[in-house]
C-alpha positions, 0 to 999 in steps of 0.5 A: 868951360868950368874951372874943373875942366880947365884944370883937367885939360891942363893936367891932361897936357902935362901927363901927355908930355911928362908920362905918356909914351904912346902906349902907356903912362910910365913914371915913379910911384910912392910905392910901399914899405921903405920907399913910401916911408923914406925913399920917396922923400930922398928922391923928391928932394934930390930931383936933379938925379935921374932916378930909374924908377919908372913903373907901369901900373895897370890901375893908373892906366885904367883911370887914364883910359876912363878919363880920356873916354870921358873927355872924348864924350864931353868934347868929341876930341879924337885925340882922347879916343886915340889915347884911350884905344892905344892904352887899352890895346897895350894893356891887353898885350901886357895881360898874362895867359891866364887873364892876369896882370902882375903887380909892378912894384919890386917889393911885391914882384910876382904877386897878382893884386885884385886892384890892378886887374879889376881896374884894368877890366873896368877900363876895358869895359869902357873901351868896349862900350865905345867901340864894341870891339870884342878884343876888349870884352875878351880881355875883361872876361879872361880877368873875370875868370881869373878873379873867380878861379885864382883870387877867390872869396872868403866866406865871412858869415857866421853859421846861420847868418846871411851869406857874406863874401869878401874878395881876396887881396891877392891871387892864391893868398888868403889874408885879412879881408879888405872892404875896399877891394870888395867895393870895387869888385861889386862895381866891376861885376855890375859893369860887366853885366851892363855890357853882357846881360849875363846874370851869372856874373851877379850871383855873388853881389848880394853876399858881397854887399852883405859883407860891406853892410855887416862891417860898416861901423855906426859912424859910417866908416868901413875899416881898412881890414877885417879880422880873419877867421884864422884869428889874424886881427883886422886894422880899423884905420889906414888912410881912412878917408881916401879909402872910404871915399873910393868905396863911396864912389864905387857904390855910387856907380853901382847904384847908377847901374842897378838902383840897389837900395842896399848900395844907396844905404851904404853910400849915405852912411859913408858920406856922413863919415867922409864929412868928418874928414875934411879940414877947414882948408879943404885937405882930406885928413890922412886918417883918423887921428892924423890931421896934418899930413895932406895928400893931394889925390885924397882931397880930389877923391873926397871932392868927387864923392861929395859931388857924386852925392848930388848926382844920385840925388843926395843933397847937402854935400855941394859945399864940401865938394867945393871946399875939397876941390878949391884946395886941390886946384890951388895946388896945381903947378904952372905946368899942369901937374900936382905935388903928391903930398905935404906935411908928411911927418909934419915937415916933409913934402913929396913933390914928385910926379906920380902918374897913377895918382895924377890920373885919378885926380884927372878923372875925379876933376872930370867926373865931378864937373858933370851936372846930374841932369847932363850926365852922359851915357858914360855916367848914366848907363843902365844895367841893360846891355846894348845889343847893336854896335854903336859909338858912345855919344 
């Protein structure tokens, strides 16, 4: 058993005991605004208090479901299958009548975020792959319709240029385009086509990829936000390396599904940029110009992106992947959990347990440990729909 898998099993046991309630992962989150800047440190240093801040993040459930299916695929353990199915069914119970999931954070109460619903749908697609139960595909298709009708897209192309589209960050709101959202929506649309064969779901993909290609910088970086047509400026740098690593993973998965050369070209340049964001000790730089703050899941996602390069035939990143994961694994506690961050504002640490980000670490540990010649159907599924019900091996 590889070191990655051992660490993942230990982390899975921790999550089952600390945050799994039989239906979902529930727990605190670093959040946004005041809580991210100050509140989480107060709670971290005063852990004896019973902070009543447990939240249900659908994005976290999505990674948890994906990780449990991957564990089931690799080991055959029925417990992982039962957990993935229970979490998927509860997720459907939380889905709104229009196909949406509301954002759980109090500061954004009432908003519907593209990230939440899309990661829920990606996980439900995996549950459908393993079971062929139509209730999961129905939930996915209801989200897809909501995405098309209520979240929508911005046309970022100039007159006469090739069509370029960016997905909106929230439903019923138009702000500055966020490339990260466009990357995982591109992946989602390919995932949906892979189980339905409905070519209409891919009709926007060329324009979405064109947007990403247009805004990618010469050094490979995709900016955090892009200037909007209404004149609102974009923001180049915000947690640059982890966002770009997630985008790299989404495009790697998209390439697995489609063999689209444009996605491969984007991914190669992203890897070149990510290679500049790993410190000597293996922690991921927080953002361009900030070398000190170290967030644990940032290192794990960079490690996964570098490992993913090997899985799609791009050599030269294995040492970087090893360095990132060596750093990550050194931080694992004796109970299986991981601290969230170190050296915030140079001197503060956040040791709290956040299930959303722990589930990301879990999935990245598992997916990065799969050799390219032993990729399961989970990681290697093609863009051809399965026509008969079957259990995934």
